[in-house]
Every structure is written in structure tokens, then in C-alpha cells.
C-alpha positions in Angstrom: 0.0 -50.8 17.3 2.7 -49.7 14.9 5.2 -47.1 16.2 4.5 -43.5 15.3 6.5 -42.2 12.3 9.1 -39.5 13.2 9.2 -36.6 10.8 12.0 -34.1 10.6 10.4 -30.7 10.8 11.3 -27.0 10.9 8.5 -24.9 12.2 8.7 -21.5 14.0 7.7 -21.4 17.6 4.7 -19.0 17.9 1.4 -19.0 19.7 -0.1 -20.9 16.6 2.4 -23.7 17.0 3.3 -23.8 20.7 1.3 -26.9 21.4 3.3 -28.8 18.8 6.5 -28.0 20.8 5.1 -28.7 24.3 3.4 -31.9 23.2 -0.1 -30.6 24.1 -1.1 -31.7 20.6 0.1 -35.2 19.9 -0.7 -38.1 17.6 -0.4 -41.9 17.7 0.5 -41.8 14.0 3.4 -39.3 13.9 5.8 -37.3 16.0 7.6 -34.2 14.9 11.3 -34.0 15.4 11.4 -30.2 15.5 14.7 -28.7 14.5 16.0 -25.8 16.7 15.7 -22.9 14.2 15.3 -19.7 16.2 14.8 -17.6 13.0 12.5 -19.8 10.9 13.3 -18.1 7.6 16.8 -19.7 7.9 15.1 -23.1 7.3 13.7 -22.1 3.9 16.9 -22.3 1.8 17.9 -25.8 3.2 14.4 -27.0 2.5 14.2 -25.7 -1.0 17.8 -26.5 -2.0 18.3 -29.9 -0.4 15.0 -31.1 1.1 16.6 -31.1 4.5 13.3 -31.6 6.3 10.2 -33.6 5.7 7.9 -30.9 7.0 8.7 -27.2 6.9 7.2 -23.8 7.4 7.8 -21.7 4.3 7.2 -18.2 3.0 4.6 -18.1 0.3 6.9 -16.3 -2.2 9.6 -18.9 -1.6 7.2 -21.8 -2.2 5.9 -20.3 -5.5 9.4 -19.7 -6.8 10.4 -23.2 -5.8 7.3 -24.8 -7.4 8.0 -22.9 -10.7 11.6 -24.2 -10.6 10.3 -27.8 -10.3 11.3 -28.4 -6.7 9.5 -31.5 -5.2 7.5 -29.7 -2.5 3.9 -30.1 -1.7 1.7 -27.3 -0.2 -0.7 -27.9 2.6 -3.6 -25.5 3.3 -2.2 -24.4 6.6 -1.4 -20.8 7.4 1.3 -20.3 10.0 1.8 -16.6 9.6 -0.3 -13.8 8.1 -0.2 -10.1 8.8 -0.8 -6.7 7.3 2.4 -5.5 5.7 2.3 -1.7 5.6 3.9 -1.1 9.0 7.1 -2.8 7.8 8.1 -0.1 5.3 10.0 2.7 7.1 11.7 5.9 6.2 13.6 8.7 8.1 11.5 11.5 9.3 12.5 14.9 7.8 13.6 13.5 4.5 12.3 14.1 1.0 9.7 11.3 1.2 6.3 12.2 2.5 4.3 9.1 1.7 4.0 5.9 -0.4 3.5 8.0 -3.6 7.0 9.4 -3.4 9.0 6.2 -3.8 9.8 6.2 -7.5 13.5 6.6 -8.0 14.3 6.0 -4.4 16.7 3.5 -2.9 14.7 0.9 -0.8 16.5 -1.7 1.3 15.1 -5.2 1.7 16.7 -8.3 3.2 16.2 -10.2 -0.1 14.3 -9.1 -3.2 12.3 -12.4 -2.9 11.2 -11.7 0.7 7.5 -12.2 1.0 6.9 -8.9 2.8 8.6 -7.1 0.0 6.5 -9.0 -2.6 3.2 -7.9 -0.9 4.4 -4.3 -0.4 5.6 -3.9 -4.0 2.2 -5.1 -5.2 0.4 -2.7 -2.9 2.5 0.2 -4.1 1.8 -0.7 -7.7 -1.9 -1.2 -7.3 -2.5 1.8 -5.0 0.0 4.4 -6.3 1.0 3.2 -9.8 4.7 2.8 -8.6 6.1 -0.2 -10.5 8.9 -2.2 -8.9 11.3 -1.3 -11.7 10.9 2.4 -11.0 12.5 2.0 -7.6 16.1 1.0 -6.8 16.0 -2.1 -4.6 19.0 -2.7 -2.4 19.3 -6.3 -1.2 21.5 -8.0 1.5 21.0 -11.7 0.8 20.3 -14.1 -2.0 16.9 -15.7 -2.5 16.2 -19.0 -0.8 16.0 -20.6 -4.3 19.6 -20.9 -5.5 18.7 -20.7 -9.2 17.1 -17.3 -8.9 18.8 -14.1 -9.9 17.6 -10.7 -8.8 16.2 -8.5 -11.6 18.2 -5.6 -13.0 16.4 -3.0 -10.9 17.9 -4.6 -7.7 21.5 -4.2 -6.5 23.5 -5.8 -3.7 24.5 -3.8 -0.7 28.3 -3.8 0.1 29.4 -6.9 1.9 28.8 -6.7 5.6 26.5 -3.7 5.4 23.7 -3.3 7.8 20.3 -2.2 6.5 19.3 -0.1 9.5 22.6 1.7 9.6 22.4 2.5 5.9 18.9 3.9 6.4 19.9 6.0 9.3 23.0 7.3 7.4 20.9 8.3 4.4 22.4 5.6 2.1 18.8 4.2 1.8 15.7 6.3 1.4 13.4 3.6 2.9 13.7 0.0 4.1 11.4 -3.0 4.6 11.8 -4.8 7.9 10.3 -8.0 9.2 8.5 -8.8 12.5 11.2 -6.9 14.6 10.7 -3.3 13.7 13.4 -0.9 14.9 12.2 1.4 17.7 14.0 4.5 16.6 11.9 7.7 16.9 13.6 9.1 13.8 11.9 6.4 11.7 8.3 6.5 10.5 6.1 4.2 8.4 5.7 5.2 4.8 2.0 4.6 5.2 0.8 7.4 7.5 -1.8 5.0 9.1 -0.6 1.4 8.6 -3.7 -0.1 10.3 -6.1 1.8 8.0 -4.0 0.8 5.0 -4.1 -2.8 6.0 -7.9 -2.6 6.6 -8.3 -1.1 3.1 -6.3 -4.0 1.6 -8.5 -6.6 3.4 -11.7 -4.8 2.3 -10.4 -4.8 -1.3 -9.1 -8.4 -1.5 -11.0 -10.2 1.3 -7.9 -11.6 3.2 -5.0 -10.7 5.4 -1.7 -11.2 3.4 -0.3 -14.6 4.0 3.4 -14.8 4.9 4.1 -18.4 5.9 2.4 -21.7 4.9 3.2 -25.4 5.6 4.9 -27.6 3.1 6.1 -31.2 3.0 8.5 -33.1 0.7 6.9 -34.7 -2.3 8.0 -38.2 -1.4 6.3 -38.0 2.0 3.1 -36.7 0.5 3.0 -39.5 -2.1 4.1 -42.4 0.0 2.3 -41.6 3.3 -0.8 -39.5 2.6 -2.3 -40.6 5.9 0.5 -38.8 7.7 -0.2 -35.6 5.8 -3.9 -35.6 6.9 -2.8 -36.1 10.5 -0.3 -33.3 10.2 -2.9 -30.9 9.1 -5.2 -32.1 12.0 -2.4 -31.4 14.4 -1.6 -28.0 13.0 -5.3 -27.0 13.3 -5.5 -28.3 16.9 -2.4 -26.3 17.8 -4.0 -23.1 16.6 -2.9 -22.7 13.0 -5.5 -21.5 10.4 -6.6 -24.2 8.0 -8.7 -22.3 5.4 -8.6 -25.1 2.8 -7.9 -24.7 -0.9 -10.9 -22.5 -1.6 -10.1 -20.3 1.4 -6.5 -19.8 0.2 -7.5 -19.1 -3.5 -7.6 -15.3 -3.2 -4.3 -15.0 -1.4 -2.5 -17.5 -3.7 -4.0 -15.9 -6.9 -2.8 -12.4 -5.9 0.6 -13.7 -4.7 1.1 -15.4 -8.1 0.1 -12.3 -10.0 2.4 -10.1 -7.9 5.3 -12.5 -8.0 5.1 -12.7 -11.8 4.8 -9.0 -12.3 7.9 -8.4 -10.0 10.2 -10.9 -11.8 10.0 -13.6 -9.1 8.3 -16.1 -11.3 9.2 -16.8 -15.0 5.5 -17.4 -15.7 2.2 -17.3 -13.8 1.4 -20.6 -12.1 -1.9 -22.3 -12.3 -3.6 -23.2 -9.0 -3.7 -26.8 -10.1 0.1 -26.7 -10.3 0.4 -25.0 -6.9 -1.7 -27.9 -5.3 0.1 -30.7 -7.2 0.3 -33.9 -5.0 -1.5 -32.1 -2.1 -4.2 -34.3 -0.6 -7.9 -33.2 -0.7 -9.0 -30.7 1.9 -9.4 -32.4 5.4 -12.8 -32.6 6.8 
């Protein structure tokens, strides 16, 4: 029997992927050489800019931007992270803001304008409250993962070395978008008074929970070793990742493409055929 292929991979260690790290899910065809990346978003720029890994977790906004820029990445129908976004948008209690309808003209901090949580929340604010992204003042702290991208004119860079939470607490920001780790300060409140209800309303309207991270591979691997791609998808499913297939991901991808284009993240809307270029057929 031929030796298993060893694939350089960057995947976040979560309950959905733990079995890949412990070896509880294994394969005679391939082995994942999992890079130590404690904060998985730090793997996205090296993957997009230099193809550092053969397999990588990737934010949906980053992948769409990379695909539009012609990067040789192939999407797999594997969801590694999905969540309702509304709890991530915080403001200081006692300020002028009372709810999501009050954000026009306000300074809103976000790690990067291209951050996927920000993409979903801007779309939610526009759809639900008529607040377009260009009516708010976005303050960013990092560049996009895609080196070629430049933030739109309605985004500005925070001072070098500035801390988003400190700026929010000092009143230099009116609101801010955080990731999984929300600050536990009693002076902060979610913009959406009932984030769980707002998330449920989004799901009822659109039929899905917003997707944050998917699984991608380098194009050369997908074209030269398609049997490994099918096995990779099998392993991800066995570990606990959601594998909804192309049809299952259609609503999330379609809305993400719409939002990303409206917000200046994409130069043009992508067709779904482009998104799935070189991706193998859905696994059985």
C-alpha cells in the first residue's frame, strides 16, 4: 500500500475539528500536518498571499475577495464556523446610541473592514434599518488578508498601536465589533437589545445561520489529487464539521456575495460557478 500523503494544513482547534488533532479521525490516504496557529485568522493572510498551506480554514469574506482577485484557491463545502453575529456589536451604556437604528454617522471599530463578522453585520444593518455602510465611519486596526485590497473611503485607520476596546471605553469609538472573545465589561451592551431574537429573525428570513469559516485547498492540490480532496471532506465530516454541499451553501454564499459587493469588498458580484471553480462534485 502506498504511503499516505502528508498535507500542510492550518485549521482551528474546536469541537468540530478536535478529532483531526487527536487522530480519532484518520485516513490511509492522507495525514494532516497541522500547523500550530492558536488564532486561526492569522493563517488566512499567508494562505491567500503565498499559498503557505495546502489545506486551510478560511473566512468566507476572505475567500470571496481572494477568488475575485484570481487567487488559486478552491472552496470545499465544509463549514468550520457559523454563528449569529448580533452579539458581537457593542456600545457603551449611557451614550447617545440606543439601538441599531442609531448608527448613521457614528464611529464603529472593527479589526479589519474585511472581517467576516463585520460583513454580515453591515448587511444586517442595511437590510433591517436602512443604514448603508458608507453612512457610518468605520475605524480599522489591520489590513485585509488580501494584500491587493484597499479599504473604501468611508473607513479610516486607527492610530498605530491603538487598542479597540480602550478606544471604545474612552469614547473615541461609539461602537465596536468583536469576535468570539467578547469583553466582559458591565459598561458595554450589545447594540441589538436581544441578540438571540435578532439572530433567530435572520435565520427565519434567510434560512441559515451566518457562515464565518469554510475549508479551502490550493488549486494545484485539487486538480492533481482529487481523491485526496474527497477524503479530506470525509474526514472533516467525521470529525464533526458540517458538510451541507453546494446546494446547502447556496443561500449563505449568495447573500455573502451580495453583501460583499455592496460594501466594497468585491469589485463585482461573483457567480456561484466561479466560487466553485475546480471544486469536486459533492461527496456522497
